[in-house]
mmCIF file of the C-alpha atoms, coordinates in Angstrom:
data_MODEL
# 
_entry.id   MODEL 
# 
loop_
_atom_site.group_PDB 
_atom_site.id 
_atom_site.type_symbol 
_atom_site.label_atom_id 
_atom_site.label_alt_id 
_atom_site.label_comp_id 
_atom_site.label_asym_id 
_atom_site.label_entity_id 
_atom_site.label_seq_id 
_atom_site.pdbx_PDB_ins_code 
_atom_site.Cartn_x 
_atom_site.Cartn_y 
_atom_site.Cartn_z 
_atom_site.occupancy 
_atom_site.B_iso_or_equiv 
_atom_site.pdbx_formal_charge 
_atom_site.auth_seq_id 
_atom_site.auth_comp_id 
_atom_site.auth_asym_id 
_atom_site.auth_atom_id 
_atom_site.pdbx_PDB_model_num 
ATOM 1   C CA . MET A 1 1   ? 0.000  0.000  0.000   1.00 0.00 ? 1   MET A CA 1 
ATOM 2   C CA . GLN A 1 2   ? 2.815  2.414  0.762   1.00 0.00 ? 2   GLN A CA 1 
ATOM 3   C CA . PHE A 1 3   ? 4.341  1.825  -2.679  1.00 0.00 ? 3   PHE A CA 1 
ATOM 4   C CA . GLN A 1 4   ? 1.043  2.807  -4.288  1.00 0.00 ? 4   GLN A CA 1 
ATOM 5   C CA . ILE A 1 5   ? 0.991  6.095  -2.358  1.00 0.00 ? 5   ILE A CA 1 
ATOM 6   C CA . LYS A 1 6   ? 4.518  6.979  -3.491  1.00 0.00 ? 6   LYS A CA 1 
ATOM 7   C CA . GLU A 1 7   ? 3.655  6.111  -7.086  1.00 0.00 ? 7   GLU A CA 1 
ATOM 8   C CA . ASP A 1 8   ? 0.546  8.311  -6.985  1.00 0.00 ? 8   ASP A CA 1 
ATOM 9   C CA . PHE A 1 9   ? 2.529  11.129 -5.409  1.00 0.00 ? 9   PHE A CA 1 
ATOM 10  C CA . ASN A 1 10  ? 5.162  10.982 -8.156  1.00 0.00 ? 10  ASN A CA 1 
ATOM 11  C CA . PHE A 1 11  ? 2.396  11.122 -10.751 1.00 0.00 ? 11  PHE A CA 1 
ATOM 12  C CA . ILE A 1 12  ? 0.978  14.229 -9.061  1.00 0.00 ? 12  ILE A CA 1 
ATOM 13  C CA . ASN A 1 13  ? 4.443  15.784 -8.995  1.00 0.00 ? 13  ASN A CA 1 
ATOM 14  C CA . GLN A 1 14  ? 5.073  15.220 -12.668 1.00 0.00 ? 14  GLN A CA 1 
ATOM 15  C CA . LYS A 1 15  ? 1.714  16.435 -13.797 1.00 0.00 ? 15  LYS A CA 1 
ATOM 16  C CA . TYR A 1 16  ? 0.834  19.410 -11.589 1.00 0.00 ? 16  TYR A CA 1 
ATOM 17  C CA . ILE A 1 17  ? 3.897  20.663 -9.761  1.00 0.00 ? 17  ILE A CA 1 
ATOM 18  C CA . TYR A 1 18  ? 5.673  21.565 -12.972 1.00 0.00 ? 18  TYR A CA 1 
ATOM 19  C CA . PHE A 1 19  ? 2.626  23.576 -14.068 1.00 0.00 ? 19  PHE A CA 1 
ATOM 20  C CA . LEU A 1 20  ? 2.210  25.340 -10.711 1.00 0.00 ? 20  LEU A CA 1 
ATOM 21  C CA . ILE A 1 21  ? 5.829  26.449 -10.601 1.00 0.00 ? 21  ILE A CA 1 
ATOM 22  C CA . VAL A 1 22  ? 5.605  27.902 -14.103 1.00 0.00 ? 22  VAL A CA 1 
ATOM 23  C CA . ILE A 1 23  ? 2.274  29.644 -13.410 1.00 0.00 ? 23  ILE A CA 1 
ATOM 24  C CA . ILE A 1 24  ? 3.498  31.608 -10.357 1.00 0.00 ? 24  ILE A CA 1 
ATOM 25  C CA . ILE A 1 25  ? 4.694  34.630 -12.385 1.00 0.00 ? 25  ILE A CA 1 
ATOM 26  C CA . PRO A 1 26  ? 1.413  35.129 -14.327 1.00 0.00 ? 26  PRO A CA 1 
ATOM 27  C CA . SER A 1 27  ? -0.569 34.715 -11.115 1.00 0.00 ? 27  SER A CA 1 
ATOM 28  C CA . LEU A 1 28  ? 1.199  37.771 -9.675  1.00 0.00 ? 28  LEU A CA 1 
ATOM 29  C CA . VAL A 1 29  ? -0.836 39.884 -12.094 1.00 0.00 ? 29  VAL A CA 1 
ATOM 30  C CA . VAL A 1 30  ? -4.065 38.843 -10.358 1.00 0.00 ? 30  VAL A CA 1 
ATOM 31  C CA . GLY A 1 31  ? -2.904 39.875 -6.887  1.00 0.00 ? 31  GLY A CA 1 
ATOM 32  C CA . PRO A 1 32  ? -1.015 38.529 -3.894  1.00 0.00 ? 32  PRO A CA 1 
ATOM 33  C CA . ALA A 1 33  ? -3.556 35.916 -2.741  1.00 0.00 ? 33  ALA A CA 1 
ATOM 34  C CA . ILE A 1 34  ? -3.253 33.467 -5.647  1.00 0.00 ? 34  ILE A CA 1 
ATOM 35  C CA . PRO A 1 35  ? 0.588  33.332 -5.687  1.00 0.00 ? 35  PRO A CA 1 
ATOM 36  C CA . ASP A 1 36  ? 0.649  32.933 -1.898  1.00 0.00 ? 36  ASP A CA 1 
ATOM 37  C CA . LEU A 1 37  ? -1.828 30.085 -2.148  1.00 0.00 ? 37  LEU A CA 1 
ATOM 38  C CA . ILE A 1 38  ? 0.205  28.389 -4.894  1.00 0.00 ? 38  ILE A CA 1 
ATOM 39  C CA . LEU A 1 39  ? 3.429  28.891 -2.953  1.00 0.00 ? 39  LEU A CA 1 
ATOM 40  C CA . SER A 1 40  ? 1.925  27.468 0.235   1.00 0.00 ? 40  SER A CA 1 
ATOM 41  C CA . PHE A 1 41  ? 0.501  24.480 -1.629  1.00 0.00 ? 41  PHE A CA 1 
ATOM 42  C CA . LEU A 1 42  ? 3.855  23.807 -3.289  1.00 0.00 ? 42  LEU A CA 1 
ATOM 43  C CA . ALA A 1 43  ? 5.666  24.116 0.051   1.00 0.00 ? 43  ALA A CA 1 
ATOM 44  C CA . ILE A 1 44  ? 3.342  21.522 1.591   1.00 0.00 ? 44  ILE A CA 1 
ATOM 45  C CA . ILE A 1 45  ? 3.832  19.212 -1.392  1.00 0.00 ? 45  ILE A CA 1 
ATOM 46  C CA . GLY A 1 46  ? 7.599  19.732 -1.116  1.00 0.00 ? 46  GLY A CA 1 
ATOM 47  C CA . ALA A 1 47  ? 7.580  18.842 2.586   1.00 0.00 ? 47  ALA A CA 1 
ATOM 48  C CA . ILE A 1 48  ? 5.550  15.701 1.888   1.00 0.00 ? 48  ILE A CA 1 
ATOM 49  C CA . HIS A 1 49  ? 7.925  14.755 -0.922  1.00 0.00 ? 49  HIS A CA 1 
ATOM 50  C CA . ILE A 1 50  ? 10.978 15.219 1.302   1.00 0.00 ? 50  ILE A CA 1 
ATOM 51  C CA . VAL A 1 51  ? 9.477  13.084 4.081   1.00 0.00 ? 51  VAL A CA 1 
ATOM 52  C CA . MET A 1 52  ? 8.127  10.326 1.823   1.00 0.00 ? 52  MET A CA 1 
ATOM 53  C CA . ASN A 1 53  ? 11.328 9.900  -0.178  1.00 0.00 ? 53  ASN A CA 1 
ATOM 54  C CA . ARG A 1 54  ? 13.584 10.450 2.854   1.00 0.00 ? 54  ARG A CA 1 
ATOM 55  C CA . ILE A 1 55  ? 15.662 13.103 1.131   1.00 0.00 ? 55  ILE A CA 1 
ATOM 56  C CA . ASN A 1 56  ? 18.501 14.508 3.213   1.00 0.00 ? 56  ASN A CA 1 
ATOM 57  C CA . ILE A 1 57  ? 18.168 18.234 2.592   1.00 0.00 ? 57  ILE A CA 1 
ATOM 58  C CA . PHE A 1 58  ? 20.946 19.195 4.982   1.00 0.00 ? 58  PHE A CA 1 
ATOM 59  C CA . LYS A 1 59  ? 23.712 18.266 2.532   1.00 0.00 ? 59  LYS A CA 1 
ATOM 60  C CA . ASN A 1 60  ? 23.476 21.734 1.004   1.00 0.00 ? 60  ASN A CA 1 
ATOM 61  C CA . LYS A 1 61  ? 25.128 24.506 3.011   1.00 0.00 ? 61  LYS A CA 1 
ATOM 62  C CA . LEU A 1 62  ? 22.701 27.131 1.721   1.00 0.00 ? 62  LEU A CA 1 
ATOM 63  C CA . ILE A 1 63  ? 19.732 25.226 3.140   1.00 0.00 ? 63  ILE A CA 1 
ATOM 64  C CA . ILE A 1 64  ? 21.504 24.958 6.488   1.00 0.00 ? 64  ILE A CA 1 
ATOM 65  C CA . ILE A 1 65  ? 22.034 28.732 6.455   1.00 0.00 ? 65  ILE A CA 1 
ATOM 66  C CA . PHE A 1 66  ? 18.335 29.272 5.618   1.00 0.00 ? 66  PHE A CA 1 
ATOM 67  C CA . PHE A 1 67  ? 17.244 27.063 8.513   1.00 0.00 ? 67  PHE A CA 1 
ATOM 68  C CA . ILE A 1 68  ? 19.629 28.800 10.922  1.00 0.00 ? 68  ILE A CA 1 
ATOM 69  C CA . PHE A 1 69  ? 18.231 32.153 9.797   1.00 0.00 ? 69  PHE A CA 1 
ATOM 70  C CA . TYR A 1 70  ? 14.690 30.855 10.257  1.00 0.00 ? 70  TYR A CA 1 
ATOM 71  C CA . LEU A 1 71  ? 15.495 29.624 13.759  1.00 0.00 ? 71  LEU A CA 1 
ATOM 72  C CA . LEU A 1 72  ? 17.013 33.009 14.536  1.00 0.00 ? 72  LEU A CA 1 
ATOM 73  C CA . LEU A 1 73  ? 13.777 34.680 13.411  1.00 0.00 ? 73  LEU A CA 1 
ATOM 74  C CA . VAL A 1 74  ? 11.673 32.395 15.579  1.00 0.00 ? 74  VAL A CA 1 
ATOM 75  C CA . LEU A 1 75  ? 13.916 32.883 18.607  1.00 0.00 ? 75  LEU A CA 1 
ATOM 76  C CA . SER A 1 76  ? 13.850 36.650 18.240  1.00 0.00 ? 76  SER A CA 1 
ATOM 77  C CA . SER A 1 77  ? 10.060 36.438 17.954  1.00 0.00 ? 77  SER A CA 1 
ATOM 78  C CA . LEU A 1 78  ? 9.888  34.523 21.207  1.00 0.00 ? 78  LEU A CA 1 
ATOM 79  C CA . PHE A 1 79  ? 11.795 37.258 23.019  1.00 0.00 ? 79  PHE A CA 1 
ATOM 80  C CA . SER A 1 80  ? 9.747  40.056 21.503  1.00 0.00 ? 80  SER A CA 1 
ATOM 81  C CA . ASP A 1 81  ? 7.289  42.207 23.416  1.00 0.00 ? 81  ASP A CA 1 
ATOM 82  C CA . TYR A 1 82  ? 4.517  41.219 20.991  1.00 0.00 ? 82  TYR A CA 1 
ATOM 83  C CA . THR A 1 83  ? 5.125  37.473 20.875  1.00 0.00 ? 83  THR A CA 1 
ATOM 84  C CA . GLN A 1 84  ? 1.913  36.395 19.132  1.00 0.00 ? 84  GLN A CA 1 
ATOM 85  C CA . PHE A 1 85  ? 2.141  38.958 16.359  1.00 0.00 ? 85  PHE A CA 1 
ATOM 86  C CA . SER A 1 86  ? 5.850  38.387 15.895  1.00 0.00 ? 86  SER A CA 1 
ATOM 87  C CA . LEU A 1 87  ? 5.558  34.591 15.762  1.00 0.00 ? 87  LEU A CA 1 
ATOM 88  C CA . ARG A 1 88  ? 2.686  34.817 13.317  1.00 0.00 ? 88  ARG A CA 1 
ATOM 89  C CA . SER A 1 89  ? 4.701  36.997 10.950  1.00 0.00 ? 89  SER A CA 1 
ATOM 90  C CA . SER A 1 90  ? 7.923  34.963 11.186  1.00 0.00 ? 90  SER A CA 1 
ATOM 91  C CA . SER A 1 91  ? 6.309  31.539 10.862  1.00 0.00 ? 91  SER A CA 1 
ATOM 92  C CA . VAL A 1 92  ? 5.358  32.045 7.216   1.00 0.00 ? 92  VAL A CA 1 
ATOM 93  C CA . TYR A 1 93  ? 8.990  32.153 6.092   1.00 0.00 ? 93  TYR A CA 1 
ATOM 94  C CA . LEU A 1 94  ? 9.318  28.381 6.381   1.00 0.00 ? 94  LEU A CA 1 
ATOM 95  C CA . ARG A 1 95  ? 7.237  27.979 3.231   1.00 0.00 ? 95  ARG A CA 1 
ATOM 96  C CA . PHE A 1 96  ? 9.830  29.886 1.204   1.00 0.00 ? 96  PHE A CA 1 
ATOM 97  C CA . ILE A 1 97  ? 12.536 27.470 2.322   1.00 0.00 ? 97  ILE A CA 1 
ATOM 98  C CA . LEU A 1 98  ? 10.389 24.459 1.454   1.00 0.00 ? 98  LEU A CA 1 
ATOM 99  C CA . PHE A 1 99  ? 9.387  26.016 -1.861  1.00 0.00 ? 99  PHE A CA 1 
ATOM 100 C CA . SER A 1 100 ? 12.999 26.619 -2.887  1.00 0.00 ? 100 SER A CA 1 
ATOM 101 C CA . ILE A 1 101 ? 13.882 23.022 -2.003  1.00 0.00 ? 101 ILE A CA 1 
ATOM 102 C CA . LEU A 1 102 ? 10.987 21.799 -4.157  1.00 0.00 ? 102 LEU A CA 1 
ATOM 103 C CA . VAL A 1 103 ? 12.055 23.998 -7.071  1.00 0.00 ? 103 VAL A CA 1 
ATOM 104 C CA . ALA A 1 104 ? 15.604 22.624 -6.784  1.00 0.00 ? 104 ALA A CA 1 
ATOM 105 C CA . LEU A 1 105 ? 14.271 19.057 -6.821  1.00 0.00 ? 105 LEU A CA 1 
ATOM 106 C CA . VAL A 1 106 ? 12.045 19.758 -9.817  1.00 0.00 ? 106 VAL A CA 1 
ATOM 107 C CA . TYR A 1 107 ? 14.914 21.469 -11.638 1.00 0.00 ? 107 TYR A CA 1 
ATOM 108 C CA . LYS A 1 108 ? 17.084 18.423 -11.025 1.00 0.00 ? 108 LYS A CA 1 
ATOM 109 C CA . ASN A 1 109 ? 14.489 16.185 -12.708 1.00 0.00 ? 109 ASN A CA 1 
ATOM 110 C CA . PHE A 1 110 ? 13.248 18.681 -15.338 1.00 0.00 ? 110 PHE A CA 1 
ATOM 111 C CA . PRO A 1 111 ? 16.008 21.129 -16.347 1.00 0.00 ? 111 PRO A CA 1 
ATOM 112 C CA . LYS A 1 112 ? 13.747 22.539 -19.073 1.00 0.00 ? 112 LYS A CA 1 
ATOM 113 C CA . ILE A 1 113 ? 11.593 24.257 -16.421 1.00 0.00 ? 113 ILE A CA 1 
ATOM 114 C CA . ILE A 1 114 ? 13.936 27.269 -16.473 1.00 0.00 ? 114 ILE A CA 1 
ATOM 115 C CA . TYR A 1 115 ? 13.256 27.709 -20.185 1.00 0.00 ? 115 TYR A CA 1 
ATOM 116 C CA . TRP A 1 116 ? 9.471  27.634 -19.745 1.00 0.00 ? 116 TRP A CA 1 
ATOM 117 C CA . PHE A 1 117 ? 9.641  29.788 -16.634 1.00 0.00 ? 117 PHE A CA 1 
ATOM 118 C CA . SER A 1 118 ? 11.647 32.404 -18.569 1.00 0.00 ? 118 SER A CA 1 
ATOM 119 C CA . ILE A 1 119 ? 9.265  32.341 -21.533 1.00 0.00 ? 119 ILE A CA 1 
ATOM 120 C CA . ILE A 1 120 ? 6.196  32.743 -19.321 1.00 0.00 ? 120 ILE A CA 1 
ATOM 121 C CA . ALA A 1 121 ? 7.858  35.530 -17.324 1.00 0.00 ? 121 ALA A CA 1 
ATOM 122 C CA . PHE A 1 122 ? 8.823  37.367 -20.519 1.00 0.00 ? 122 PHE A CA 1 
ATOM 123 C CA . VAL A 1 123 ? 5.313  37.068 -21.979 1.00 0.00 ? 123 VAL A CA 1 
ATOM 124 C CA . THR A 1 124 ? 3.738  38.200 -18.710 1.00 0.00 ? 124 THR A CA 1 
# 
């Protein structure tokens, strides 16, 4: 049963993730809600993909620096005078880290995504 879930997840990745990454630039024309929704969805999919395939993301030094920076943001939020507001605003940055990891994984499998991303950005 677990093999079936991984196979379905890879099918979803190949079919939709590629499209969602390319469509982020044109969705910026509509407003900030749609790109944020796409980015959050892709970050969740990226986190699921990392956990299911047991990918060690801490081999890259840049990712380690991002996580250290994120932990620094969270710690400074904890020591703030307005802890709830500060934690709420700093917690959303984790999705950018997960999104960039997903884009790197997709680029590794589909190097042509940069071409389509550039074409769509130029047309937009």
